[in-house]
C-alpha positions in Angstrom: 93.3 97.0 67.5 94.7 97.9 64.1 92.5 99.0 61.2 93.1 99.6 57.6 91.5 102.4 55.6 89.9 101.1 52.4 88.4 104.3 51.1 84.9 105.8 51.0 82.3 103.3 50.0 79.1 101.6 51.0 80.0 99.1 53.6 77.4 99.3 56.3 76.6 95.7 57.1 74.6 93.6 57.6 71.6 95.0 55.7 68.0 93.8 55.4 67.5 91.6 52.3 64.0 92.1 50.9 61.9 91.4 47.8 59.8 94.2 46.5 56.8 93.6 44.3 55.3 96.3 42.1 52.3 96.3 39.8 51.9 99.1 37.3 48.6 97.9 35.7 50.2 95.9 32.9 52.3 93.5 34.9 53.8 92.6 38.3 57.5 92.6 38.7 59.8 91.7 41.6 63.2 93.2 42.5 65.5 92.6 45.3 66.8 95.4 47.5 69.2 95.7 50.4 69.1 99.5 50.8 65.9 99.8 52.7 64.9 100.5 56.2 62.4 102.0 58.7 62.7 105.8 59.0 59.6 106.9 61.1 57.1 105.4 63.5 54.2 107.9 63.6 53.2 107.5 60.9 55.1 104.3 60.1 57.3 104.9 57.1 60.2 103.2 55.3 62.5 103.9 52.4 63.8 101.9 49.4 66.6 103.1 47.2 66.6 102.1 43.5 68.8 102.9 40.6 66.9 104.9 37.9 68.2 102.5 35.2 66.6 99.5 36.9 63.5 98.3 35.1 61.3 98.4 38.2 62.2 102.1 38.9 59.7 103.5 36.4 57.1 100.9 37.5 57.5 102.2 41.1 57.0 105.8 39.9 53.9 104.9 37.8 52.3 102.6 40.4 53.0 104.8 43.4 52.9 101.8 45.6 54.7 98.5 46.3 54.9 95.6 48.8 58.2 94.7 50.6 58.9 91.2 51.9 61.8 90.4 54.2 63.7 87.5 52.7 63.9 84.0 54.3 65.9 80.9 53.7 63.0 79.2 51.9 63.0 81.9 49.2 66.7 82.9 49.0 67.3 81.5 45.6 64.3 83.3 44.2 65.3 86.5 45.9 68.8 86.3 44.4 67.4 85.6 40.9 65.1 88.7 41.2 68.2 90.8 42.1 70.5 89.7 39.3 68.0 89.6 36.4 66.0 92.4 34.7 62.2 92.4 34.3 62.8 93.9 30.9 64.1 90.5 29.8 62.5 88.0 32.1 59.1 87.3 33.6 60.6 86.8 37.0 57.4 85.5 38.7 56.9 82.9 35.9 60.6 81.7 36.1 60.7 81.5 39.9 57.2 80.2 40.4 56.5 83.0 42.9 52.8 83.9 43.0 51.0 87.1 43.9 48.4 87.6 46.6 45.8 90.2 47.3 46.8 92.3 50.3 43.6 94.4 50.5 41.1 96.4 48.5 43.3 99.4 48.0 46.7 98.0 48.5 49.1 96.5 46.0 49.7 92.9 45.2 52.1 91.0 47.4 54.1 87.8 47.0 52.7 84.8 48.7 54.7 82.6 51.2 57.1 85.1 52.7 57.1 85.6 56.5 56.0 89.2 56.3 54.4 91.4 53.6 54.3 95.1 53.9 52.1 97.1 51.5 53.4 100.7 51.1 52.3 103.9 49.3 55.0 106.1 47.8 55.0 109.6 49.3 58.0 111.1 47.5 61.0 110.3 45.3 64.3 112.0 46.0 67.3 111.9 43.5 70.4 111.2 45.5 72.9 110.4 42.7 73.4 106.8 41.8 70.0 106.0 43.4 66.6 107.5 43.9 65.1 107.2 47.4 61.5 106.2 47.6 59.9 107.4 50.8 56.8 105.4 51.5 54.1 105.1 54.2 53.4 101.6 55.6 49.7 100.8 55.0 49.5 97.6 57.0 51.6 94.6 58.1 50.7 91.1 57.1 52.4 88.3 59.1 52.2 84.6 58.1 49.9 82.8 60.5 52.5 80.1 61.6 54.7 82.9 63.1 52.0 84.0 65.5 51.3 82.1 68.7 48.0 81.5 70.5 48.5 84.7 72.6 49.1 86.8 69.5 52.9 87.2 69.9 54.9 87.4 66.7 57.9 85.0 66.5 60.1 86.1 63.7 62.9 84.1 65.2 61.2 81.1 63.6 61.1 82.7 60.2 64.6 81.9 59.0 65.2 85.6 58.1 68.2 86.5 55.9 70.6 89.4 56.0 72.9 90.7 53.3 76.5 91.4 54.3 79.3 92.3 51.8 77.9 90.3 48.9 76.8 87.3 51.0 73.3 86.2 52.2 73.4 85.0 55.8 70.7 83.5 57.9 70.2 85.2 61.2 71.6 83.0 64.0 71.2 82.5 67.7 69.3 84.9 69.8 71.8 87.0 71.8 69.3 89.2 73.7 66.1 91.2 73.4 65.5 94.9 73.6 66.3 96.0 77.1 68.0 92.7 78.1 71.1 94.5 79.5 69.0 96.1 82.3 66.4 93.3 82.8 65.9 91.4 86.0 67.6 88.1 86.2 64.3 86.2 86.3 62.9 88.1 83.3 66.1 87.6 81.4 66.1 83.8 82.1 62.4 83.4 81.2 62.6 85.5 78.0 65.8 83.8 76.7 64.4 80.3 77.4 61.3 81.2 75.3 63.5 82.1 72.4 65.9 79.1 72.4 63.9 76.1 73.6 63.2 73.9 70.7 64.1 76.5 68.1 67.1 77.0 65.8 67.4 80.7 66.7 67.1 84.0 64.9 65.9 87.5 65.7 64.1 88.1 69.0 60.3 88.0 68.8 57.9 90.1 70.8 
């Protein structure tokens, strides 16, 4: 195959597309991020990178906590709006109709309706250059009830999750496999794959 060098840039794709809610005591704002990801399991931790000039940056510093919500197709217009407008000029929740929800006694406000809500506590802020990296501990995971079956298994393949790739929002498509499928027994492979595809549109493998 032939490749063309295009220079040194940020082109790792696809990326998670997520909405972050932050409350600093005076108001709640929402910002959209793609530069986020899990970085540790014990304890569970993630990072979010935010430009210092963004309105929500100082709110995140003051609050020391936030909630992150993976985007879905049902909210993609609101997610885009929260990424291209500034909280310094717009009340994003009022404009979009998004509403907050209580996530717990000592955890920050989340946004209602998204497939998953992850309350986090900021542990450190590291200046990288164009962005500051917020390292945060995951306090809990809240999963929408309709995505959990009677046995307690989580089915995110039903959530209509969205990824961000080179300026485009794209819905996750057909299930291609599950963790370990390349070495699974044939009967396990058939049973698991049927459970993901029968009567469903597709998406990321569940558990």
